[in-house]
N, C-alpha and C positions, 0 to 999 in steps of 0.2 A: 502597425499594431499599437493598440492603446497602451499607455504606461500604467494604467490602473485596471483593476478587475474587482468583481464582487466575490466576497468570501465570508464564510461563517467564522466569526470571531468570538472571543470570550475573554473578559478581564478579571473574572472572579469565579471561584468554584460554585457550583449550584446545579439546579435542575436545568431543563431546557429553556427556562425563562432567563437564564444567564447568557444564552446565545443570541446573536443578532447578525444580520447581514450588513456588511460594511464595505466601502470602497477601500482597497488597500493597494500598494504597489505591486506590479507583476514581478515575480522573483527573477533575479538575474541568475544565469547559470554559469557554473564553472566548466573547465575543460572536459571533465568526465561526466557531466550531467546532461539531462535532456529536459526540455520544457514541453509539457503535455497540456493540450486543451482537454479538459475533463468533460466527458460525455456522461459518465455515470460514477458514483462513489459508493463504496461499501460502508455500511454502519455495522459495528460489532461491539462486543462487550468492552474492548479496550477503549473505544471512543467514549462510551458511557463512564468508564473509570476516570478518564482524563477530564471529562466534563464535571463530574462531581467531586473529584479529588479523593475518591475513596477506592480501595482501602487507603488509610492514611499512610501506610508504609511507602506507597509510591511517591508521596511527597518527599520522603527522605531520600528516595532513589534519584532525585534530580529533576522531578517534574514541577517543582515549585512549592514552597511551604505554604504561603498565604494566598497566592494566586498561581494560575498556570504559567510556567516559564515560556511557553509559546502561546500566542493569542489564536493561532489558526487551529482548527479542528479537522479531524479526518485522517485516515491512514491509507485506505485501499481505494484504487481508482482504475478506470479504464478510459481510454480517449485516443486522441490523434496527436502525434508528434508535431510540434510547431518549430522547434529549433533544437539543434544538437551542438554539444561542445566540441571543441577542436580535436579531442581525443577519441570521440565516438565515431567509429567508421562503419559500423554495421546497421545503423538506423538512419532514416532520412525523414525530412518533413513530409507529412502525409501518411506515415505508417501508423496502423492501428496497433496499440500496445495496452498492456495492463501491468500494474505493479503496486508497490507499496511506498509511500513517502508521506511525511508529515505535512498537513495542510491540504489534504485532498478535497475537502469540502469548499472548493473554490472553482472559479472558472479556469484557472491554470494551476498546475503544480510543478515544481522543480523536483526532479528525482535523480538519484545517482543512476548511471547506466546499469550497474549490477543489480538494481532493484526493479528493472523494467524487462518485460519480455513481449515479443510479438504476439498479437492476438491470433489464435488459430482460425482458419477459415470456418465460417458457419457459427462461430461463437459471438453473441451479441455483446454490446457494451455492458449492459445490466448484469448479465451472467458472469462476464469476465471480472467485473469489479468485486464480485463476491468471492473470487478465488483466492487472492493473496493472503487473506487472514482467516476468514470464516471456513472456506473449503479445506485449506491446508490444516487448520486446527482440527477439523472433523477427521481428516485422513490420519493425522497423527494420533488422534484418540483411537481410531479403528486399529491402527497398527500397534499401539501400545496394548490394546486389549487382545490383540491377535484374532480380530474378527474378520473372517473372509480373507480375500486377497485384494488388497488395494494397490496391486502392482502397477497396472497401467496408469492409473491417475497419479500415484505417487511418483513414478518415473517421469511422467509428463510434467508435474509441478516442480520436480527437482532434477533438471536435465544432467547435472553433473553426477548425480547418483547413478543414472542409467548408464552413463558413459564408463563408469568404473566398475560396475558389477552387473550381474544378470538381474539384480533388483527384485528378488521374489517378494520381499517386503522391506520396509525401512529398518526394522530391527535386525533382520537376517543379513541385509546388505551391510550394515554397520559392523557385523561380527566377522565379516570376511577380510 
């Protein structure tokens, strides 16, 4: 495996003109991490906020006052596991997964095992990459507005919730 990869990087806040593709080191993983070869990445409002540095409050929250604290962009991804840390015993190289981790607009991304789940059969990489942030945000909005029943999707996106309740909705499950 190569020691470098292509990634979208940024050294200053701005528009998309501040972004460029550059060779960077492949991230090393810790004992509870996985290294994923990215097949698709999700773009969402959060990525735009990190690119522009707006609203300005986010800079005070630790994302960098004058420039981004992290050069790598992206958060949501889907891909194939290339390597697992010593403490990861339920995923193997070759497993299709999706999740959320900083720096997903790259050929590879390091993610904590807790932020990655296996991709269900029949779900493509592009669809899976939209789930961790955009789809979950939409489900949370539906649940907050108590629109319809987001039960199946919410429980699928939050396995821990479905294991501890009948999960009729996120707000009702939280009340139990």
